[in-house]
C-alpha positions in Angstrom: -0.6 2.8 -29.3 -3.2 0.0 -28.8 -4.7 -0.3 -25.3 -7.1 -2.8 -23.7 -9.2 -1.6 -20.8 -11.0 -4.3 -18.7 -13.7 -2.9 -16.4 -15.2 -4.7 -13.4 -17.6 -3.3 -10.8 -16.7 -4.6 -7.3 -13.6 -2.4 -7.1 -15.2 0.9 -8.2 -15.5 3.9 -5.8 -18.3 3.6 -3.2 -19.7 0.2 -4.1 -20.5 -1.7 -0.9 -23.3 -4.2 -1.2 -24.2 -7.0 -3.7 -27.5 -5.2 -4.4 -25.4 -2.5 -6.0 -23.6 -4.9 -8.3 -26.4 -7.1 -9.5 -28.2 -6.3 -12.8 -31.8 -5.4 -12.6 -31.7 -4.5 -8.9 -32.8 -0.9 -8.4 -29.4 0.0 -6.7 -27.4 -1.3 -9.7 -28.3 1.7 -12.0 -26.4 4.2 -9.8 -23.3 2.0 -9.7 -23.3 0.9 -13.3 -23.1 4.7 -14.1 -20.1 5.1 -11.7 -18.5 2.0 -13.4 -19.1 3.7 -16.8 -17.6 7.0 -15.6 -14.5 5.2 -14.3 -14.1 3.4 -17.6 -14.6 6.7 -19.4 -11.9 8.3 -17.3 -9.5 5.5 -18.2 -10.3 5.9 -21.9 -9.7 9.7 -21.8 -6.4 9.1 -19.9 -5.4 6.7 -22.6 -6.3 9.0 -25.4 -4.3 11.9 -23.8 -1.3 9.5 -23.6 -1.4 8.9 -27.3 -3.6 5.7 -27.6 -5.3 5.5 -31.0 -6.9 2.1 -30.7 -8.8 1.3 -27.5 -10.7 -1.8 -26.6 -13.1 -1.8 -23.6 -14.3 -5.0 -22.0 -17.4 -5.0 -19.8 -16.1 -7.6 -17.4 -18.7 -7.8 -14.7 -21.3 -10.5 -14.3 -23.6 -10.3 -17.4 -21.0 -8.3 -19.3 -23.8 -5.9 -20.0 -23.3 -3.1 -17.4 -21.5 -0.2 -19.1 -23.7 2.6 -20.5 -22.2 2.5 -23.9 -23.6 5.9 -25.0 -21.5 7.5 -22.4 -18.2 6.2 -23.8 -16.1 8.3 -26.1 -16.3 7.8 -29.9 -13.8 5.5 -31.5 -13.3 2.8 -28.9 -14.3 -0.8 -29.5 -16.6 -2.3 -26.8 -16.8 -6.0 -25.9 -20.0 -7.0 -24.1 -21.3 -10.4 -22.8 -19.1 -13.5 -22.8 -17.9 -15.5 -25.8 -16.9 -18.6 -23.8 -13.1 -18.0 -24.4 -10.9 -18.9 -21.4 -9.5 -15.3 -21.4 -13.0 -14.0 -20.6 -12.2 -10.7 -18.8 -9.6 -9.9 -21.5 -11.3 -11.5 -24.5 -9.8 -10.4 -27.8 -6.5 -9.4 -26.2 -3.6 -10.5 -28.4 0.0 -9.7 -29.1 -0.9 -6.6 -31.0 -1.8 -4.6 -27.8 0.8 -2.4 -26.1 -0.8 -2.4 -22.7 -3.6 -3.7 -20.4 -5.5 -1.5 -17.9 -7.7 -2.9 -15.2 -10.4 -0.7 -13.7 -12.7 -1.5 -10.8 -11.0 -4.8 -10.0 -11.0 -6.4 -6.5 -9.4 -8.6 -3.9 -9.4 -12.4 -4.0 -12.0 -14.8 -2.7 -11.6 -15.0 1.1 -10.3 -11.4 1.6 -11.7 -9.7 4.6 -11.1 -6.2 3.1 -13.9 -6.2 0.5 -17.3 -7.6 1.3 -17.7 -8.3 -2.5 -14.4 -10.1 -2.8 -14.5 -13.3 -5.0 -12.5 -15.1 -7.6 -14.4 -15.6 -10.9 -17.7 -16.6 -9.1 -19.2 -17.1 -5.6 -19.5 -20.9 -5.9 -15.9 -21.4 -5.0 -14.7 -21.2 -1.4 -11.1 -20.5 -2.5 -8.9 -20.4 -5.6 -5.2 -20.9 -5.2 -2.4 -20.6 -7.7 0.9 -22.1 -6.7 -0.1 -22.3 -3.0 -1.4 -18.7 -2.7 -4.9 -17.3 -2.9 -5.5 -16.1 -6.5 -7.4 -13.0 -7.4 -8.8 -12.3 -10.8 -5.8 -9.9 -11.1 -3.4 -12.8 -10.5 -4.9 -14.9 -13.2 -5.3 -12.3 -15.9 -2.0 -10.4 -15.3 -0.3 -13.8 -16.1 -2.7 -14.5 -19.0 -1.9 -11.2 -20.6 1.8 -11.8 -20.0 1.6 -15.0 -22.0 0.8 -12.7 -25.0 3.6 -10.3 -24.1 1.2 -7.6 -23.0 2.1 -5.7 -19.8 -0.6 -4.7 -17.3 0.3 -1.0 -16.6 -2.5 0.3 -14.3 -4.9 -1.2 -11.9 -7.6 0.5 -9.8 -9.8 -1.1 -7.1 -9.7 -1.8 -3.4 -6.7 -1.4 -1.1 -6.2 -5.1 -0.5 -5.8 -5.7 -4.2 -3.3 -2.9 -4.5 -1.0 -4.6 -2.0 -1.1 -7.7 -4.2 -0.4 -5.7 -7.3 2.6 -4.1 -5.6 4.0 -7.5 -4.5 3.5 -8.9 -8.0 5.3 -6.1 -9.8 5.9 -2.7 -8.1 6.2 -1.0 -11.5 2.5 -1.5 -12.2 0.7 1.8 -11.4 -2.1 1.3 -8.9 -4.9 3.3 -7.4 -6.9 2.2 -4.2 -10.2 4.0 -4.5 -11.6 2.3 -1.3 -11.0 -0.1 1.5 -13.4 -2.4 3.3 -14.0 -2.8 7.0 -16.5 -5.6 7.7 -19.5 -4.9 5.6 -18.6 -1.2 5.3 -16.4 0.7 2.8 -14.3 3.8 3.2 -14.1 5.3 -0.3 -13.0 8.2 -2.4 -15.8 10.2 -3.9 -16.6 8.9 -7.4 -15.4 12.2 -9.0 -12.1 12.1 -7.1 -11.6 8.5 -8.2 -12.4 9.4 -11.8 -9.9 12.3 -11.8 -7.2 10.1 -10.4 -7.9 7.2 -12.8 -7.6 9.7 -15.7 -4.3 11.0 -14.5 -3.0 7.6 -13.5 -3.7 5.9 -16.8 -2.2 8.8 -18.7 1.1 8.6 -16.7 1.2 4.8 -16.8 0.9 4.7 -20.6 3.7 7.3 -20.9 6.1 5.3 -18.7 8.2 2.4 -19.7 5.6 -0.2 -20.1 7.9 -3.2 -20.5 8.9 -2.9 -16.9 5.3 -3.8 -16.0 5.4 -7.2 -17.7 5.3 -10.1 -15.2 7.2 -13.4 -15.6 4.7 -16.2 -16.0 5.5 -19.2 -13.7 6.9 -22.2 -15.6 5.0 -24.7 -13.5 1.5 -24.0 -12.2 -0.6 -25.7 -9.6 -4.3 -24.6 -9.6 -6.4 -25.6 -6.6 -10.1 -24.9 -6.4 -12.0 -25.4 -3.1 -15.7 -25.5 -3.6 -18.5 -24.4 -1.3 -20.4 -27.6 -2.3 -18.9 -31.1 -2.0 -21.1 -32.3 -4.8 -19.8 -29.6 -7.1 -16.2 -30.7 -6.2 -17.1 -34.3 -7.2 -18.7 -33.2 -10.5 -15.8 -31.0 -11.6 -13.2 -33.6 -10.7 -13.9 -35.4 -14.0 -12.3 -32.6 -16.1 -9.2 -34.0 -17.9 -6.1 -33.6 -15.7 -7.9 -32.8 -12.5 -7.3 -34.7 -9.3 -9.6 -34.6 -6.3 -7.4 -34.1 -3.2 -10.1 -34.0 -0.5 -11.8 -31.3 1.5 -13.9 -30.2 -1.5 -10.7 -29.4 -3.4 -9.6 -30.2 -7.0 -6.1 -29.7 -8.3 -4.6 -29.5 -11.7 -0.8 -29.1 -12.6 0.5 -27.8 -15.9 3.5 -26.0 -17.5 1.1 -24.1 -19.9 -0.7 -21.2 -18.3 -3.4 -21.4 -20.9 -4.3 -24.7 -19.3 -5.0 -22.9 -16.0 -7.4 -20.5 -17.7 -9.1 -23.2 -19.7 -9.6 -25.3 -16.6 -11.1 -22.3 -14.8 -13.5 -21.9 -17.6 -15.0 -25.4 -17.0 -14.4 -26.3 -13.4 -14.7 -23.0 -11.4 
């Protein structure tokens, strides 16, 4: 069994402030270790479920957060960014049996995670087919274009509601919830234990039930914090400026959505 594990940081247990998520800030060291331990828990859970080929993507910010020496032997680790539109799931292809998301988070504009965003903080809102789009929304569909089901997601409580509404068969674990600038969280060790168990069970279940149906027609709308950025990005092929700092692109090919995000987000 071949498994892909994508690891972000804003949805790990306990993380609360941007200082804890930003490379080279003193607080980051503690939380990159928690991120690594959650990744490690997912890997061990996958191995115990029978996975023999595991890819791990460091999918936060610089792509250089995971403490690689803490990860089990035998896994393949993807660091930094190649520039491919599938960024957070770079190297995923049809040969994989399942995708696991660890430490993911709610969409830009969510009031339930002070670190919520979609791809970056330059955008005020990202919508797909009229609804706010999280990174989960984007990449669960990107994976599905390759026939790869997303079987397990951990992160904040707000994201778990989105996962459930997308496909209730996807196993999910809320390790924390946000209230204003605060978080109410599991202890890291508890989260790691539950991730290990959850990934194991998810990979033993019927994975095909977790595959989402990719929309046939897609409307991507990006509202920027800056009107000058909205103007600049409106020159991307196929993009239409629709006012209020918002650009729109319509397509029947989901890869076009991801490619546009690579250049206009």
